[in-house]
C-alpha positions in Angstrom: 48.3 2.2 7.5 49.9 3.8 4.6 46.7 2.6 3.2 44.6 4.3 5.4 46.5 7.6 5.5 45.7 7.2 1.5 41.9 6.9 2.1 41.3 9.5 4.6 43.3 12.1 2.5 41.0 11.0 -0.5 37.9 11.2 1.8 38.9 14.7 2.3 39.6 16.0 -0.8 35.9 15.1 -2.1 34.5 16.3 1.1 35.8 19.6 0.0 34.4 19.4 -3.7 31.5 22.0 -3.9 28.1 19.8 -4.6 26.4 22.9 -5.9 25.1 24.0 -9.4 27.8 26.9 -10.8 25.7 29.6 -12.5 26.8 31.3 -15.5 26.9 34.6 -15.4 25.7 36.6 -18.8 28.2 39.2 -19.6 25.2 40.2 -22.2 22.4 40.0 -19.2 24.0 40.7 -16.0 20.6 39.9 -14.0 21.9 36.0 -14.2 22.9 35.2 -11.2 22.2 34.8 -7.2 21.6 38.2 -5.3 20.8 38.9 -1.5 21.7 41.6 1.5 18.4 43.5 0.3 18.6 47.2 1.4 14.9 49.2 1.6 14.7 52.5 0.8 11.8 55.3 1.6 10.4 55.3 -2.6 10.2 51.2 -2.5 13.4 50.3 -4.0 15.1 47.5 -2.9 18.6 46.7 -3.8 20.2 43.4 -3.7 24.2 43.0 -3.9 25.6 40.1 -6.1 26.7 36.7 -4.2 27.9 33.4 -4.9 25.0 31.4 -4.2 22.1 31.2 -1.9 22.7 32.3 1.7 21.4 30.4 4.3 20.2 32.8 6.9 19.2 35.6 4.2 16.7 36.4 2.1 18.2 35.8 -1.7 17.6 34.5 -5.0 19.1 32.6 -8.0 18.1 33.8 -11.6 19.3 31.1 -13.7 19.8 31.3 -17.4 17.3 28.5 -18.2 14.4 30.8 -16.7 14.5 29.0 -13.6 14.1 30.9 -10.5 14.8 29.7 -6.6 14.1 32.3 -3.8 15.6 31.4 -0.3 13.0 32.9 2.0 11.1 32.7 4.9 9.5 29.1 5.3 6.1 30.1 7.1 3.7 32.8 7.9 5.4 34.2 11.1 8.8 36.5 10.5 9.5 36.8 14.3 13.0 35.9 14.6 14.6 33.1 15.0 13.0 32.9 10.9 13.3 29.5 9.5 14.4 29.4 5.3 13.6 27.5 2.4 14.3 27.6 -1.0 11.1 27.8 -3.2 11.1 27.5 -7.0 9.6 29.2 -9.5 10.4 30.8 -13.3 11.3 33.8 -14.7 11.2 36.1 -17.8 12.5 39.3 -19.2 10.6 41.7 -21.2 12.2 45.4 -21.7 13.4 46.4 -17.9 10.7 44.5 -16.0 11.4 40.9 -14.7 8.1 38.7 -14.3 8.2 35.9 -11.6 5.9 32.8 -10.9 7.1 31.1 -7.7 5.8 29.2 -4.9 5.7 30.4 -1.2 4.5 28.9 2.1 1.1 30.1 1.2 0.8 29.1 -2.5 2.1 30.6 -5.8 2.7 33.9 -6.2 3.5 36.3 -9.2 5.7 39.3 -9.5 6.6 42.1 -11.6 10.2 43.8 -10.8 10.5 46.7 -12.5 14.8 47.1 -12.7 15.6 50.5 -11.7 19.8 50.0 -11.7 21.6 47.2 -12.5 25.4 47.0 -12.6 28.1 43.8 -12.2 27.3 44.0 -8.5 24.2 45.9 -7.6 20.4 45.2 -8.6 17.7 48.0 -7.5 14.1 47.3 -8.1 10.8 47.9 -7.4 8.3 45.0 -6.8 4.6 44.9 -7.7 2.4 42.1 -6.8 -0.4 40.9 -8.8 -2.9 38.0 -8.8 
């Protein structure tokens, strides 16, 4: 009986260990990390809040310090709720106040230019330009 209880405790402890890759926030490059909870303004600025990883039922993305990009977004062409989400991978690079992204989406590949309007430890505000 004591053996079974010990085994149960060990299994519970291992099930609580987080399996996700940890993103190290670079103090010299605040853009690194995960972002979500988009707010859209009339001047085409999109503002995100820093989060601790991908959010299951919301648009979110992660910029990793190795140049890889993961975008958690609508998995299909229909945007009518309920929306199903999927992770799409890509790459990103930074030059001056711009983030250049090449990534997949449900319909193929996209190239984005994000102009950084504002960046703090907790808030990222951008303007998005799509290109071919």
